[in-house]
N, C-alpha and C positions, 0 to 999 in steps of 0.2 A: 826669421821671415825671409831674408835674402837667400838662404839655403834652398828654400822651396820655390822662390820666384824665378831663379835662373834656370833650373831644369824645366819649369813650366814654359818659359819663353822658348827653350830649345825645342820642346815638343810642338809648340804652336808653329814655329818656323819650319820644322820638317813637314808638318801637315800642309802648310801653304805651298811649299815647294813641290810637294807631291801633286797637289791640285793643279798647279800651273803647268805641269808637264803632261797633263792628260787632256788633250784637246777635245775629246769627245764628252768630257764632263763639264765643260765650261757652259754657263747659262747666259745667253744673250737676250733674254726676254725681259730684263729689268726695265721698269718704267723710266729709269734715269738714263738708259742707254740711247745714243743717237746714231742712227744708221747713216753711213756715207754711201754715195752713188758714183759709180764710174761707168761711162759709156764707151763701149768698144766699137771700133770702126770695122765692122764685119758684115759681109753680105754674100750672096750666091749660094745659099744652102736650102735644101728642102727636106732634109732629115736632121734629127737631133739625137746625139749619143751622149748619155750622162753616166759618169763613173763616180761612185762615192756617195756622199750624203747631202749635197746641196739641194735646195728646193728650186725647181724650175717652173716658172709660170709662162704659158704659151698663149699667144693671141695671134690669130690670122689677120693679116693686115696688107695694105697695098705696098708697103715698104719693109725693108729689113731693119731690125733693131735688136741690139744686145746690150743690156744694162746689168751690172752687178752691184748688189747692195750688201753691205756688211758692217760690222761694228767699228772697223777702222781700215785704213789703207793696207795694212799688213795682211789682214785676212782677205781683202778684196784682191790684192796682187797675187795671192797664193792660188787663186782660181784661174786656170788656163782655159781660154776659149779660142778655138781655131777651126778653120774650115778646111776639110780634106775631101776632095772629090764629091762635093755637094752635101757633105755631112758636117754639121756643127758639132764639134766635140767639146764637152764641158767636163773638166776634171780637176783634181788637186794637182799642182805641179809636182808634189812629192809622193805621188801614188805610183805603186808598181802593181798592176792588176787591181785586185780588190784591197790590197794592203796599204794603209796609210803610214808612211814612215816619217811624217812630220808631227811634231808636238802640237801644231796649230789645228790641224784637221780642217773640215769645211762645214761643220754644223754652225748654224747661225748666218749663213750666207745664202742669199736668194739671187737668182738669175732670171731676168725678164727678157723673153725672146719673142720677136715677131718676124713673120715672113709671109710672102704671098701664097706660098703653098706648103703643105706638109704631107709627105708620103711615108715617113717612117719615124718611129720613136724607139730608142733602145735605152733602158735603164739597168745598169749593173751596180747593185749595192743597196744602200738603205735610204736613198734620197727620195724625193717626190717630184713627179711631173704632173702638173695641173693645167687643164685647159677648161676655162669657165665659160667660154663663148663657142659659137658654132665653128666647126672645121669642115669646110666643103672641099673635097678632093676626089680624085679618081680611085686611087688605091691607098689604103692605110695599113701599114705593117706595125704592130706593136709588140715589143719584146721586153719582158721584165724578168730579170734574174737576180734573186736575192730577196731581201726583206723590205724593199721599198714599196711605194704606192704610186700607181698611175691612175689618173682620173680624168675622164673626158665628160663634159656636160652634154654636148650635142655634136654628132658626127653624121655627115652625109657623104656617101661614097658608093662606088660600084662594088667594091670588094673590101672586106676587112679581115685581116689575119691577126689574131691575138694569141700570144704565147706567154704563159707564166711558169717560171721554173723556180721553185723555192717557197718561201713562206710569206710573200708579199700579197698585196691587194691590187687587183685590176678591175676598174669600174668604168662602164660606159653607160651613162644614164639614159641617153636616147641615141639609137643607131638606126639610120635610114640607109639601107644598103640592099643590093641584089644578092650578095653571097657572103656568108660568114663562116670562118674557121676559128675555133677556139680550143686551145690545148692547155691543160694544167698538169704539170708534173711536180708533185710535192704536197705541201700542206697549206698552200695559200688559198685565197678566195678570188673567184672570177665571177663578176656580175654584169649582165647585159640586158638592157630593155631595147627591143628592136622592132622595126616595122619593115614590110615589103621585101623581106629576104626570101628569094625563091628557094634557096638551099642553105642549110645550116649544118655544119659538121662539128661535133663536140667530142673531145677525147680527154678523159681524166685518168691519170695514173698516179696513185698515191692516196693520201688521207685528206686532201683538200676538198673544197666545195665549189661547184659550178651552179650558178642560179641564172636561168635565162627566162625572160618574159617575152612572149610573142604577142604584141599588141594588136596588129592587124596586117593582113595581106601577106602572111608568111606561108611558105610552101613545105617542102620536104625537110625533115630533120633526121639526122643520123647521130646517135649518141652511143659512145663506147666507154665503159667503166672498167678499170683494172685496179683493184685495190680496195681500200676501206673507206674511201671518200664517198661523197653524195653528189648526184646531179639532180637538181630540182627544176622542172619545166612547168611553166604556167602560160595561160593564154589560149590561142587557137592556131592550129596549123593544118595543112592538107594531109600529110602523112608522117608517120613516125616509125623509125627502125631503131631498136635498142639491143645492145649486147652488153653482157655483164659477166665479169669473173672476179671473185673476191667477196668480201663481207660488206661492201658498200651497197648503196641503193640508188636506183633511178626512179625518182618520185614524179609521176605524171598524173597525180590525182586531180590537179587543177588545170589540166590541159585538155582541151577539146580537139579531137582529131577527126578530120574528114567532114567537117560541118561548115 
């Protein structure tokens, strides 16, 4: 019996060692886990730049606030937050570009951010940027590169520029703006429900999907499709200009034009 027991222990030990060195496979959602919180003394930013896989929750507020939550201090301290020329940068200390050279990774870590104004969000990687309350600003630039998710519940601004490169998801549930520019390059999904936009420019290159719903008060729409993806337009607009090259479709069956 001992002859079989010892090799079995060796196999189990090897498996445990393998799991412990793969930060991306560690599961922090256990009911028994207790998250720790660390408050960072950071202010003076109006843009947020995220690299990697942490989840960032944003709330527009009268004051600045940055809090990092994670399973323990080691994971929390591995998340770097710094302000550079008005931009709050959030990343793993051991990242070079998109590559994580740390065995710890940054999955399971959440960063809670507040600021009086937000004019730009950049997410590079597989993380999440989530804004569940209204963001009221002049101009909002959103850039997602990778497989992550960016979600805004409610945005009010004069102009919104949204760019998605890769396989991620970019969603604005309610956008009140005067002008919108939305670009998708790749296989991701870009969804916007908007009102009062006098001009909307849409461009899709690749196999992804753009879905835009014009609720009310929307004017001219310019949609360009290059590739095998689909652009779906719903609601009501004053005018529509469409250009298409490739096997994809611009579906405007549920769009009323000039009424």
